[in-house]
C-alpha positions, 0 to 999 in steps of 0.5 A: 521536278523532284523538288516539286514532288517533295513539296506536293507530298509535304502539302498532302501530308499537311492536309492529312492525306496518308495515301497518295498515288504519284506519277513521275516521268522516271526518265527525267528523274534518272537524267537529273540524278546522273547529271548530279552524280557527274557534277559531284565526280568532277568536283572530287578530282 
């Protein structure tokens, strides 16, 4: 979902939109970030 947001923001910028309202399910974002942090911590052992 985060990559999709980045791609859409990039597309909006290319189309000269400078003010955009964005709605994202924060629970999905937090879950993804926690999973990535957990995986990174496992790799550091």
